[in-house]
C-alpha positions as CSV (number, residue, x, y, z in Angstrom):
1,M,95.2,139.0,55.3
2,N,92.7,136.1,55.0
3,K,95.6,133.7,54.4
4,T,97.5,135.0,57.4
5,I,94.4,134.6,59.6
6,C,93.8,131.1,58.3
7,L,97.5,130.2,59.0
8,V,97.3,131.5,62.6
9,I,94.1,129.6,63.2
10,W,95.6,126.4,61.7
11,I,98.7,126.7,63.9
12,F,96.5,127.2,67.0
13,L,94.3,124.2,66.2
14,L,97.3,122.0,65.5
15,S,98.9,123.0,68.8
16,A,95.6,122.3,70.7
17,C,95.3,118.9,69.0
18,A,98.8,118.0,70.0
19,Q,98.0,118.9,73.6
20,V,95.0,116.7,73.8
21,T,96.3,113.7,71.9
22,P,97.1,111.6,75.0
23,S,93.5,111.9,76.3
24,G,92.2,111.5,72.7
25,T,93.7,107.9,72.7
26,D,92.0,107.0,76.1
27,K,89.6,104.1,76.1
28,I,86.8,103.5,78.5
29,A,87.6,100.7,80.9
30,D,85.3,97.7,81.2
31,K,83.0,97.6,84.2
32,P,83.6,95.3,85.8
33,L,87.1,95.3,84.7
34,Y,88.0,91.6,85.1
35,R,86.3,88.4,86.3
36,D,88.0,85.1,86.4
37,A,86.2,82.4,84.4
38,T,87.5,79.4,86.4
39,Y,87.1,80.2,90.1
40,D,85.3,83.5,89.9
41,G,87.5,84.8,92.8
42,A,89.9,87.4,91.4
43,A,91.3,89.5,94.3
44,D,94.4,91.4,95.4
45,P,95.3,92.8,92.0
46,L,98.8,93.8,91.0
47,V,99.4,95.5,87.6
48,I,102.9,95.6,86.0
49,W,104.3,96.2,82.5
50,N,105.7,93.1,80.7
51,H,108.9,94.4,79.1
52,Q,109.4,91.4,76.9
53,E,105.9,91.1,75.5
54,E,105.1,94.9,75.7
55,R,101.8,94.5,77.3
56,W,100.3,94.9,80.8
57,F,100.0,91.9,83.2
58,M,97.6,91.8,86.1
59,F,98.5,89.3,88.9
60,Y,95.7,88.3,91.3
61,T,94.9,85.9,94.1
62,N,92.3,83.5,92.5
63,R,90.1,82.5,95.4
64,R,88.2,79.4,94.6
65,A,84.7,80.8,95.0
66,S,83.2,78.5,92.3
67,I,83.6,75.4,94.5
68,L,80.9,76.8,96.7
69,Q,78.4,76.2,94.0
70,D,78.4,72.6,95.2
71,S,75.8,72.8,98.0
72,S,77.8,70.3,100.1
73,A,80.5,73.0,100.4
74,E,78.2,75.6,101.9
75,D,79.4,75.5,105.5
76,N,81.7,77.6,107.6
77,S,84.9,76.2,106.0
78,V,87.4,78.7,104.5
79,A,89.0,76.0,102.3
80,W,87.8,78.0,99.2
81,V,90.2,80.8,100.2
82,H,93.1,78.2,100.3
83,G,94.6,76.2,97.5
84,T,94.5,79.4,95.5
85,P,96.7,79.9,92.4
86,I,98.0,83.2,91.3
87,G,96.2,84.1,88.1
88,I,97.5,86.4,85.4
89,A,95.4,88.5,83.1
90,E,96.8,90.6,80.2
91,S,95.9,93.8,78.5
92,T,97.0,95.0,75.0
93,D,94.9,98.2,74.9
94,G,96.4,100.1,77.8
95,G,94.4,98.6,80.6
96,A,90.9,99.1,79.3
97,T,90.1,95.4,78.7
98,W,91.7,92.3,80.2
99,S,91.7,88.6,79.4
100,Y,93.0,85.5,81.2
101,R,96.5,84.6,80.2
102,A,97.7,81.8,82.6
103,D,98.3,80.9,86.2
104,A,101.8,81.9,87.4
105,N,104.1,78.9,87.3
106,I,105.5,79.1,90.8
107,N,108.2,76.6,91.6
108,Y,107.6,76.4,95.3
109,G,105.3,74.8,97.9
110,G,104.0,71.5,96.4
111,D,100.6,70.6,95.0
112,E,98.3,71.9,97.8
113,V,100.0,75.1,98.7
114,T,98.1,78.4,99.0
115,Y,99.3,81.5,97.3
116,W,98.0,84.9,98.3
117,A,98.6,88.6,97.5
118,P,101.4,88.8,95.0
119,E,103.7,91.9,95.0
120,V,105.7,92.1,91.7
121,I,108.3,94.6,90.8
122,H,110.9,95.0,88.0
123,H,114.5,95.9,88.7
124,D,117.7,95.7,86.6
125,G,116.2,93.2,84.1
126,T,114.7,90.8,86.7
127,Y,111.2,90.5,88.0
128,H,110.8,90.0,91.8
129,M,107.7,88.6,93.5
130,Y,107.0,88.7,97.2
131,L,104.3,86.2,97.8
132,T,102.3,85.1,100.9
133,I,102.5,81.3,101.3
134,V,100.2,79.1,103.4
135,P,101.5,75.5,103.5
136,G,98.2,73.7,102.6
137,I,94.5,73.8,102.1
138,F,92.7,74.4,105.5
139,N,89.2,74.8,106.8
140,D,90.2,77.6,109.3
141,W,92.7,80.5,109.6
142,N,94.9,78.9,112.3
143,H,98.0,78.0,110.2
144,P,101.4,79.6,109.4
145,R,101.7,82.3,106.8
146,N,105.0,83.5,105.5
147,I,106.3,85.8,102.7
148,V,108.7,84.4,100.1
149,H,110.9,85.9,97.4
150,L,110.8,84.6,93.9
151,T,112.4,85.8,90.7
152,S,111.5,85.6,87.0
153,Q,112.7,86.7,83.6
154,N,109.3,86.5,81.9
155,L,106.6,87.1,84.5
156,L,105.3,83.6,83.9
157,D,107.9,81.2,85.4
158,W,109.1,81.8,88.9
159,E,112.0,80.5,90.9
160,F,112.2,80.4,94.7
161,Q,114.9,82.6,96.3
162,S,114.2,82.7,100.0
163,E,111.7,82.9,102.8
164,L,111.9,86.4,104.4
165,P,113.1,86.5,108.0
166,L,110.2,88.6,109.3
167,V,108.8,89.0,112.8
168,H,107.1,85.5,112.9
169,N,105.1,83.1,110.8
170,K,101.8,84.9,110.7
171,V,102.6,87.6,108.1
172,I,100.8,88.5,104.8
173,D,100.5,91.1,102.0
174,A,103.9,92.5,101.0
175,S,104.3,95.9,99.4
176,V,107.8,96.8,98.1
177,Y,109.1,100.3,97.2
178,Q,112.6,101.7,96.5
179,L,113.9,104.2,99.0
180,P,115.6,107.5,97.9
181,N,119.0,106.0,98.9
182,G,118.6,103.1,96.5
183,H,117.7,100.5,99.2
184,W,114.3,98.9,99.5
185,R,111.5,98.7,102.0
186,L,108.8,96.1,102.4
187,W,105.6,96.7,104.3
188,Y,103.5,93.8,105.5
189,N,100.6,92.8,107.7
190,N,101.5,91.3,111.1
191,E,98.4,89.3,111.9
192,K,99.5,88.5,115.5
193,D,99.7,92.2,116.4
194,G,96.1,93.0,115.6
195,K,96.9,93.1,111.8
196,S,99.2,96.1,112.3
197,I,101.6,97.2,109.5
198,Y,105.3,96.2,110.0
199,Y,108.2,96.7,107.7
200,A,111.6,95.4,106.7
201,D,114.6,96.9,104.7
202,S,117.0,95.5,102.2
203,P,120.0,96.8,100.3
204,D,119.4,94.5,97.3
205,L,115.9,92.9,97.3
206,Y,117.5,89.6,98.5
207,Q,118.8,90.2,102.1
208,W,116.1,91.6,104.4
209,Q,116.2,92.8,108.0
210,D,112.9,93.2,109.9
211,K,112.5,96.6,111.5
212,G,109.3,96.0,113.5
213,K,106.1,98.1,113.6
214,I,105.7,101.1,111.4
215,G,105.5,104.5,113.2
216,A,102.7,105.2,115.7
217,D,101.3,107.8,113.2
218,V,99.9,104.8,111.2
219,V,97.0,103.7,113.3
220,S,95.3,101.4,110.8
221,R,94.5,97.8,111.5
222,G,94.2,96.4,108.1
223,E,95.8,94.6,105.2
224,G,97.0,94.9,101.7
225,P,99.3,98.0,102.1
226,T,100.3,99.6,98.8
227,V,102.9,102.4,98.5
228,F,103.4,104.7,95.5
229,E,104.7,108.2,94.6
230,W,102.4,110.8,93.1
231,Q,101.9,114.6,93.3
232,D,105.4,115.0,94.8
233,R,104.7,112.9,97.8
234,Y,104.5,109.3,98.8
235,F,101.2,107.6,99.6
236,M,100.3,104.4,101.5
237,I,96.8,102.9,101.1
238,I,95.6,100.3,103.5
239,D,92.5,98.1,103.4
240,E,90.5,98.6,106.7
241,W,87.6,96.4,105.5
242,K,85.3,99.5,105.6
243,G,87.0,101.4,102.8
244,L,90.7,102.2,102.2
245,A,92.7,104.4,104.5
246,V,95.1,106.9,102.8
247,Y,98.3,108.1,104.3
248,H,100.9,110.5,102.8
249,S,104.6,111.1,103.5
250,T,107.5,113.1,102.3
251,N,110.2,110.6,103.5
252,L,108.5,107.1,103.7
253,V,109.0,107.3,107.5
254,D,106.6,109.8,108.9
255,W,103.0,109.4,107.7
256,Q,99.9,111.6,108.0
257,R,96.4,110.1,107.5
258,Q,93.8,112.0,105.5
259,P,90.4,112.2,107.2
260,Q,88.3,110.4,104.6
261,R,88.7,106.8,103.4
262,I,88.2,106.1,99.7
263,L,86.0,103.4,98.1
264,A,84.0,103.1,101.3
265,T,80.7,104.1,99.8
266,P,79.3,101.4,97.5
267,G,79.3,102.3,93.8
268,T,76.3,102.4,91.4
269,G,78.0,100.8,88.4
270,P,77.7,97.1,87.4
271,E,79.0,94.7,90.0
272,D,80.4,97.6,92.1
273,G,77.8,98.0,94.8
274,V,80.1,97.2,97.8
275,K,83.2,98.6,99.4
276,G,86.5,98.4,97.6
277,Q,89.2,96.2,99.0
278,H,93.0,95.4,98.7
279,A,94.1,97.8,96.0
280,H,97.1,98.5,93.8
281,V,97.8,101.9,92.3
282,V,99.5,102.4,88.9
283,V,100.9,105.9,88.3
284,N,101.3,106.4,84.5
285,N,101.7,109.7,82.6
286,D,101.1,111.6,85.9
287,R,97.7,110.0,86.3
288,A,96.9,107.5,89.0
289,Y,94.6,104.5,88.6
290,I,93.5,102.3,91.5
291,F,92.8,98.6,90.8
292,Y,90.7,97.1,93.6
293,F,88.5,94.0,94.2
294,V,84.9,93.7,95.4
295,H,82.7,91.0,96.8
296,A,80.1,91.9,94.2
297,G,77.5,89.4,95.4
298,Q,77.4,91.0,98.9
299,A,75.6,94.1,97.6
300,A,72.8,95.3,99.9
301,D,70.1,94.4,97.4
302,N,71.3,90.8,97.4
303,K,70.2,89.8,100.9
304,N,69.5,86.1,100.1
305,A,72.7,85.5,98.2
306,S,74.1,82.0,98.3
307,A,77.5,81.2,99.8
308,Y,79.0,81.3,96.3
309,E,77.5,84.7,95.5
310,Q,78.8,86.1,98.7
311,A,82.3,84.7,98.1
312,R,82.9,85.6,94.5
313,T,85.1,88.5,93.8
314,L,86.2,90.6,90.8
315,I,88.4,93.5,89.8
316,Q,87.4,97.1,89.2
317,V,89.4,100.2,88.4
318,A,88.9,103.9,89.0
319,E,91.0,107.0,88.5
320,L,92.3,108.9,91.5
321,Q,92.1,112.7,91.8
322,Y,94.2,114.9,94.0
323,V,92.0,117.7,95.5
324,D,93.1,120.1,98.2
325,G,95.9,117.9,99.4
326,E,93.8,114.7,99.5
327,I,93.2,111.7,97.3
328,V,89.6,111.4,96.2
329,V,87.9,109.0,93.7
330,D,84.6,108.9,91.9
331,R,84.1,105.2,91.3
332,N,81.0,105.8,89.3
333,A,82.6,107.9,86.6
334,P,83.6,106.2,83.4
335,V,87.3,105.4,83.6
336,K,89.3,106.8,80.7
337,I,92.6,104.9,80.5
338,N,95.5,104.3,78.2
339,L,98.5,103.0,80.2
340,T,101.7,103.3,78.2
341,A,105.1,101.6,78.6
342,P,106.9,103.0,81.7
């Protein structure tokens, strides 16, 4: 009898252990998650699996905040937001820690071009980047901005394919997602229309047709749209500069906004005491993680911050939860993460 009882207990414990193994391998993510050592301006994160190297890459706009440490640069110029490379960080432990790998080698635009807000996807063995281009380094915002398509076989070296024929030349922040029919949709920010969200469709990621403004049910004025599927529905998150608006849809056409923004209330963790901005969501093993950037030096308790302190940005991560039909997030909770190969 004792042997039988022991055997039953052993089988029960073995089964329980098997069920918790995935969370048992979770690690606690660094906080802050990542800070660029050169320009101290990591923003607009995009996280993707590198199939060749079997590790995670994080692409980011690398705003040149560190040049503002020179007091002569502390004026109203926005040159530090221009001339920005696209940085790449890598993680070999499932997204818990990140280290700088390289700047993306982008074969387009010349020496003083500005790169913003990379969107990167993998399809049929090729990586595709949709990147905002500003043709120079400028002291103000009054210059063209276009979205271009580049491709790569290794996520490091990128070749120009085309400039997308969108509504005009003041467009930024692409987000691309595959439609149920196999075609593709690209959402972007139309700056001339009050920073409204527009979209374009493509059958093959190369040929695009602009479709105009997204439906009237998306009322957000904002930037950095990101679209993902989770909990048997689609979500779109938009940076409204006072937190992130969340929309959901069953068909990628009709969207419903949830009442509450996320990441609007400053966090209490290290370098997280301001609103979250321009995010990217990774859904992995049915869990969803939001990577976002913060102007950490703009925290309320840092009222006399220098221009550099106010400009510097870094990346944070939090896990999303789905509660009563809405996305919520506790940005102060330790983030248990172990992203695996998709």
